[in-house]
N, C-alpha and C positions, 0 to 999 in steps of 0.2 A: 385275318388276312387271307391271304390264297396261299398251297403250294405254293413254291417255283419250281415251275417243271426240270428234270436233268438234273443232273449233279450242284446243289446250291455250297459250292463248302472254296470258293477260290476269291480272296482276295483282291486291291490294286492299289499300292501306299506310293505316299512323294514325303518330300522332308516335310512338311508340313503336316501332315497326318502323325496326329499323337497318342501313338502307339506306348502303352505303362506296364503292358507282361503278356509275354508273345507265351507261354504258359495258358493261360487264360483262352485265348485265342483259338492255337490248339486245341484246349477240352469244350470250345464252343461246339469244334466242328469244320469248322476253316481244317482246309489240308496242303491250303495249293498261296503264295502271295508272289506279285507282279512287284517288282517296287521300279520309281524310276532311279534309273544308274545318270546321265545323260540329255542334253537339248542343245541342238546346233554343235558347233564349236568354240561353248565361250560356258560351259557348266558342266559341273562334276557333281553328283548330290554329295553331300560332306556326312549325311547320315548312314553313307550304302550300307560300306565298305560292316563295321560296326551291328547292323540289320541282321544283315547277311548271317555273322554269325553266327547273332542270340535265334533267327529263327530259322535254321538248321539245329542249332540243339536241342529248344522244343521238338523238331516233327517237323517242318512242315520247308514243302517242296517248293523252289528257290525259283522264282523268272526274277530278269528283268527287262526295261526297253527306253528303248532312245523318241523322246523328240526331237520333227526331225522336222527342219527348218529349210528356208531357201536355199541354205549353205548345200556346197561340193557332198553327190551323195557320198562317193567311195570316200571322201575323206573324214566326212563323215563318223561314216562309217567304225572306219578306221581309228576313228576319236571313242566313241560311244568300247570299241572292244579292246583296247588300251584299259581303261577303266575298268570297265565290268570283267573281263575277262573269265567266261562263260565257261565256265565249265559241261561234260558229256549233259551231264544230268540236271541243268538247270536252265530257263522255259528263256528263247528271245523275239523279245518286240521289238516293233517299230513304231509307234504315234504318228499319225496322222491325223492333223488338225489347226495346224497353220496353214492358214490363205498366202496369198502367192506361193505357195511350193510350187513346180510341175514337177508334174506327171515321170519325169526322163529323175529325175535329182531323186525322190522313190522307190523307181526302177534301177537304177547305180546301183542303188543304197542296197537296197535286196542280193543284189545277183552280189556283192562283195558278201557279205554277211554271209552268201552261198557260197562264197570260191573262197574264205577264209574255215568252215566252217563246218562247209560237204549237209548244210540243210538251211529249210529257210526257217529264216524268221515269221508271227504272228505280226497279221499287217490291223495295227486297231483302229477305229474313228470311225464319221455318222455324217453330219451330214459335207466339212470339206471331201473330205474321203470320194465320195459319189461326185462329188463335181468333177474333181482332183479326173477318174476312173473313167468318168461318163465321156465314150464310145472308146471307148481301146472295149475292141470287142475279147473273153479269154485266151482266143490260142493265140493273139500278136502281141501275150500280153503274161512275163515271166512274173506277175501279182496270182496269177489264175494256180503256180505250185505253194503258195503260200497262206495257210490255217487264217478264216477269216478272226477277229475281232471287234465285232460290233458295240457300240455303246446308243439304246435308243430308251429314254424315259418314258415317252408319250403313246409305245402299239404294245400290242399282248403278242405283238409278229413283227418280228427286226426288218423294217426295208432293206435290201443289201444293197447296196452297192457293186457294177461290173468290178469287175467277169465274178463274179461268184452268185455260186447258187446255194448256199449250204453259207452257215456261220457253224460254226468253232463254237466258242464263245458270248458271249452277251451281256457285259456290263447293265443290267436293267435298271438298278440305282444308282445315284450319287448319294447315298444319304438322307438324301430330303426327296426331292424326286424319283419318282420312280410308274416305271409300266402303271397299266391301269393294273387293281387291283393286285398286285404285290405291296400297297405299302412301301413302309422310310426301315430299311433297317437298323441296327446298331449288331455291335461285336462286344463280349468279353476282352477288356485288356487293351481298350482302343478307347479315347472322349471325343464324341464329336461322329459329327459325318464319314460312313464310309460309303468308299466304291466297293461296290459288288459282281460277281460275277458268275455265270454256270456254264456249264457243262454240257457239248448237246450230244453227248451220249450214255449211256445207263449199263448199259451193258455186261459195264468189266468197273471197278475202282477207278478213279480216277488215277490214281498213281504204280497201274498198266500200262496208260497211255505215256506218261506225265517223262519226257517234258516237249514227244515227239508227236505230238494231238493233232 
């Protein structure tokens, strides 16, 4: 398996990820975890709070994400914040995968997060995000303020959606499908498939940038 470029020390997980040992995860070289917190206006991850404490106790940096749906973007941002209650040392992200989500819903979510926290969320996505942002040049969109977290398992150079010209995080494998030459990765302390991510900076350790990557 080829060496993964940049800083390959982040995983993203959700309630169905079978986590058995946070200390083993840290011992394997993973340094940060991004956990699903909420979805739409109807789902709160029941494993989130306990895992947050356990991961931090093991020395891992923490982040969380909201799975965006076509519902009101401002209300979704508030729903996420009320549950996740992200601290200043925690990364905040929004997952854009649901077909039928309007561009304005995403922008409303992003603006509400910025209004409440004073910082912009990381935006995650792949094909749905590309379709959603097509025709919205960077200068006319608040999204150009947001770091891009791209999911791409079929290329050794991810295809970027507008308005981004640079990816910050790259989800290069879902534990089964991986970008060419990278193979499939496992992580000690987790049973089964693992979503892994690499950080597009090498001059300093990840901790020097987290959570404002």
